[in-house]
N, C-alpha and C positions, 0 to 999 in steps of 0.2 A: 504493500500500500504506500502511496506517495506521502512524504512528510508534509505536514501543513504548517506553514510559518505563522509566527505570532501576528505579523502584519495582516496576513490573510484573515485570521480570526477576528482581528480588530475591525477590519473593514466589513466583514459579514455581519458584525453586531451593530453596525451603524445604520439603524433602520431609516433614519431621515436623510441620509446622504442621497444626492441625485444619482441616477443610473450612470455607470461608468463604462465607456466603450474603449477598446484597444484597437487602434488603427495601425496596420502593418503594411508598409510599402517602402521600396528603396528610392522612390522619387519624391523629394521634399515638396514639390509643387502639388502633387496629388494629395499628399498628406494634409497640406494646408487647405486645399479645396474641400476635402472631406470634413476637416475640423470646422471650417467656417459654416458648413451646412448643418452640422450636428449641434454646435454650441447654442444656437438660437432655440433649439428644441429642449433646452434645459438639461443637457447631458454634460457629464465630465469626460474629457477626452485625454487619453494617454497615447503617445506615439512610439513606434518602434520601426527602425529602418532596415531590419533584417530578421531572419528566423531566429538567430541566436538571442538577440535582445528581446524578441517577443516571448520566447520560452521563459526567460528570466522574469519578465513582467507577470506572466501567467502564474508562475510558481510563487510569487511573492505578494501579489495583490489580488483582490477580488474584482472581477469584471462581470458585467451583465450582457456584454456582446463583444465579439471579436470580428473585425472586418479586415480581411487580409488579401493582398495581391496573390495571384497564382504563382508567378515566377519572380524569384529574387536571387541575388548572386550566391548566397550560401544555402539555398534550399527552395522548397516550394510551399505554397499555402497548404497543400495536402499534409505536409509534415506537422503543421500546427493543428489541423483537424485531428490527426491521429494522436498528437500529444494531449489534446484536451480529452479525447475519448479514453485513452489508456489511463489517465489519472482521474477519471470519473469527475471531471470538473463540470459543474452544471452551467455551462456557458454555450449559448448558441453561437455558431461561427458561420460567417458567410464569406465567400471568395469572390474576387474580381477576376474575370477571365477576359481574354482577348475577344473582340467582336467576332461572332460567328463560330467560335471554337466550341462546338457542341460536346466534343469528346471530353474536354477538360471540365466543363460544367457538370456533365453526367458523372464523371469520375469523382468529383468533389461531393456530389449528393450521395453517391454510393458509399463514400468513406464516412459519411455522417454529418456533412455540412447542412446547416439549416436552410440555406438558399444561396443564390449566386447573383451577381450583377455583371453585365457586359460593358466593356469599354467602347466608346466613351460613356462614363457613368452618368445616367440621368438622375438629377437631384430629386425629382419627383419619385422615381422608383426607389432611390436610396432611402428617402424619408418613410415611404410605405413599408419597406423591408424592416427598418429600425423599429417602427411602431409595432409591427407584427412580432418581432423577436422579443421586444420588451414586455409583451403581454403573455409570453410563455409561462404557464404555471410551473412551480418547482416540481420535480419528479416525486411522485408519491404512489405507493402501491395500495393506498387505502381506498376502498370502494365507498362512494358517496350514496346516500339514500336515493332510491329511484333511478340510479344509473343503469343503463342497459348493460347486459353481461352476456358473454358467450359461455354456455354451460358445458360441463364436462371436465374430467380430470385426466383424460388420456394424454399421452406424450404429444400426439399431433395437435390437440387443442391447446395444450400448454404452450407449445411452440408458437402457435398462431397468436395467442394472447400476448406473449412476450414481445413478438415482433410489432404488434399493434401499439404497445406502450412505447416502443422505441421510435417507430416512424411517425407517431403523433407529434413528436417534438421537432420534426423537420418540415420543410416546405417541398420536399422531393415528391415527384409524381409516384404513385403507388398503383401497381396492377394486381388486382385480386382475381385469382382463378379458382375454379371449383365447380362441382356439379350443380345443377339446378336445385334450389332449396337448401343449399348448404350454409347459407348465412352470409353471402357476399355483401349485400347491402347493409346488413347489421354491422359487419366489420368496418365498412366505410363510415358509418355513422359513429361508431366508437372512436375511430381515428379522429374524426372532426371534434367530438365532444372532449377529447383529451388534448386538443391542439390549441394554439393561440387564436385560431379562427372560430372557436366554439360559439361565439356570440355574433358571428357574421352569417350571411346567407349560405344555405346549403341547397344546391339545385341538383336534383336527380333526374337524369334524362335517359329514357329507354331508346337507344339509337335504332332499334329494330322497329319501332312503332311510328317513325316519321317517314312519310312519303319522300322519295328521293327528290322530287321537284321542289319540296319545301325546306330541304335541309339547310341551305345557305341562309335563308331569311330567318329560320328558327334559331340557328346558332348565333348569327351575327346581327340580327335585327335588320330594319330597313327604314329608309327615309320616306316621308310622304311624297307620293307621286312616282316612286321608283318603278311601279308596275301597276297594271289595272287592278283596282281594288285596294291599293295602298293609300287610304284616305287620311292616315295620320302616321306619325313616327312610331316605330315599335322597337322595344328593347329585346335583344336576343338573349339566349341562355348565358353566354359568356359575360355579357355586361350585367345581367341580373345577378350573377354570382360574384361580381366585383368585390374584392376584399374577403371573399369566402372560398367555398369549395364547390367544384363541379364534378358530379359523379356521372361518368359515361358508362351506363349499364349496357350490356350486350354490345360492346364497342366493336366486336368483330363484324357486326352488321352494317357498319358504315361503308358506303360506296367509295371506290377508289378516289374519285374526283373530290369528294368531301374530305378524305384523309389528307390530301395535299393542302387544302385550305386550313384545316385544323392544325396541321403541323406548323405552318407558318405563324399562325396566331399564337401557338404555344412558345415558339422560339423567339418571336419578336415581342411577346407580351402586349400585343395590340390587335385591334380588329378594325375592319372597315365595313360599315353597314352597307347593305345593298342600296345603291343609288347615291351613296356619299362620296365625296372627293377627298376627304381627309380621314386619317386613322385616329382611333381613340385608344389610349392606354387602358389595359385591364390587368388587374392583379388577382389571379385566380389560381388556386391549387387544383391540380387535376388528379382525380382518382378514377381508374377505369376498372371494369369488371366484365367477365364473360365466362360462359361454361364451355366455350370452345378452347382448343389448344391454339393459342395465338401464334406461337412459334411455328407450328405446323401450317397455319394459315399463311404465314410469311413464305414458307418453303413452297407452297402451292401457288404463290403469286396473288393471293386474295387479300393480303394486307401488306401495306408498305413497310419495308424493313426500317426505314429512318423514323417513321412514326412509332413503330414498336420499340425502337431503341429509346425514344424519349418517354414513352409511357411506362416502360418496364424498368424504370430506374431501381425501384424496390419491388420485389415480387412477393406476394403473400398468397399461399395456397391454403384454401379452406378445406379441412378434411371432410370426407363423406361420413355418413352415419355408420356405414359398414366398417369403417376404420376405428369406430368408437363404441363397439358393441358393449363393452363393460359400462359405458355411460348411459346406455339407452334407458335403463330403469330409472335412473336419477332424473334424466331430462323429461321422461314421460310423466313422472310424479310432479315435477315443477310446472309442466304445461297443465296438468290436471288441476293443480292448486290454483292456477290463474283462471281457468275456465269454469270451475265448478260453482262460482258465485256464492261462496259461503256454505254450501251444502256439504255434508259429511259423506263423501264418496271416495272409494278406494279402488285400486287395481288388484284383482285377484292374483295370487302367485302364478297361476297358470297363464294369466294374461301377460305378466311380465316376462315369463319364459318365451311365450309366443312372439312377443315384440323383439326380444333379443335374438331370435332366430330368423327374423324377417329381413330382407335385403334392402328395403327402403330406397327404391329408385328415385323417389322424390325427396329423400333426406329429411331434415327437420321440418320442412314445410309439410311434407306428407304425414309425418308423425303428428303434427298439430291437427291436421284434417281428420286423422284416424281417431284421435282422442275426442275431438269435437263431435264426430259422428257417433262414437260409442256413448257419449253422454246423452245424446238424443235417443238412442235405441235401447238403453238399459231399462230394466224393469225393477231393479232394486237399488241398494246403495253400494253395490259392488259391480265393477265392470268385468265381465267374463270374456273368454276368448270369442264366443259367438258375437258379443257386442262389437268386438274389434273388426269383424268382417275381413280378416286377413286371408282372403282366398287368392289362389294363383292367377285369377282372372286379370289382375292389373298388369301382369307381365306377359300375357298371351296375346296373340293376334286375333283379329276378328273372325278368322277361319276356324279357331278352336271350337270344339263341341261344347255347348252349354251344359250345365249340370242337369241331371235327370228331371229336376223340378221345373225346368223350362224358364218361367218368368219369375222365379223366386230363388234366392232372396231378391227383393225388388231393387235394392241398391246396385247389386252386381248386374242385374238385367239392364237397368238404365245405363250403367257405365258401358256395357257392351254395345248397346244401341248408339250411344253418343260416339263411341270410338269408331264404329263402322261408318257413321255419317261423316265424321271428320276425315277419315282416310279416303272415303269416296269423293268428297269435295276436293281434297288435295290431288287425287288422281285426275279428276276432270280438268283441273287448272294447271296441270304440269307442275304441281307442288309449289305453286305461287300462293303463299299464305294470305296475302292481301286479297287476292281474288277469291280464295276459298272462304275467307271470312265473309265476303260480300254474298256468296251463294248461301251460306249458312244463316245469314241475317244477324251476325254478331259483329262486334268491333274486333279489330286486329288484336288489341290487348286481351279481349275476352277469349279469343281463339288460342293465343299463346298460353293463357292460364289453363284452359281446358286441356291442351296438349301436355302441359307439365303435370297436371293432376292425374291424367290417364297414362302418363309415362310413354307418350308417343315420341320416340326418338328420331333423330335425323337418319340413323342407320335403318330404322324400320321403314321410314318414308322412301328411302332409296332402293330398298329391296324389291 
């Protein structure tokens, strides 16, 4: 463990002292420019002209933020990022990279940097970064009342929770992967709740639910008169999330031309509304999620490698429920506790055993549906295996023979009818989900939900 100096303790105990920022750069003019921008914000500034002096400052004084150039004669800004991480110093650190040097920016974020700025430094972006960094809450493992949690004590879930705690203290883009129903959006919301942006907008966008012709105007907004029907200015998703976080759910569904435009907006931290002549700065943290293997999508040419590189700075894999069989009973009991509305209802031991043996293609979302259905079907104060309705029908195709009872149990019969109708509509439309939803008389979002509930997979559709 690193030794803590007396001056460090003295500074941490000075509760009324202004926030202190360490500026590290080998160019005195840049140090002076940064200092002149920060002092009017009520900050105390210390300077260091190289990596060696910066390390001495970090080990002897308390800082609330470190802002460092990437390249210096005796080392790199990444050396300071690692120095702070290895000594468990609770200091967000941001690096200044050369304009357009994406690789250095991503490397810094992967190493643990809070954020980055590109040269020439925009004073507006600098002040925004500093405000975000100084709002970071001190690290704490204590759970707050009412806080969302990811249940389970399996190694896979513990790893996911630990990573969420770490990435919440960064501005780095996070890509969350995992099967449908495994808790990807919950993980994204937990990252936001534990971050400096917890009190700023959180905009969740289902990329697969937006018609391709509306993509640009939905993401970037538009000016009045930009096209027929644009009778007033409209704010897009990126601008609506300014200062906060944008969740790109099912990001693999973005068309290629939109991927190009989104990549530029992320790199430049600015957007241009449809019909506008000038760009507007946006400060948005990007979290993306999909149940697809995005790396495989890149190999198949369905997703741009450069955008994948920017989104996948930090990768978070959400475990399936099959990987957490020992946790199923605990999670089921907690779901039941939440849904039973004060009634004294329990799960029979045989029901817990049946749940532990089930494969859960829909993961935790499916488990919630099963418990909710069992509560409606039960006849007593104990949920039995029959109440759970864990039949193999959910994993069979529509050509499988129905049980001898024909139309009973009613829930299974209706599921088979719905599954057959969906697959028939998809077959008629060449597996175009938007067109299939139109035939079925439901919204695109409703169709996606039904396909997930009935475990209709892409593999099954293509067979």
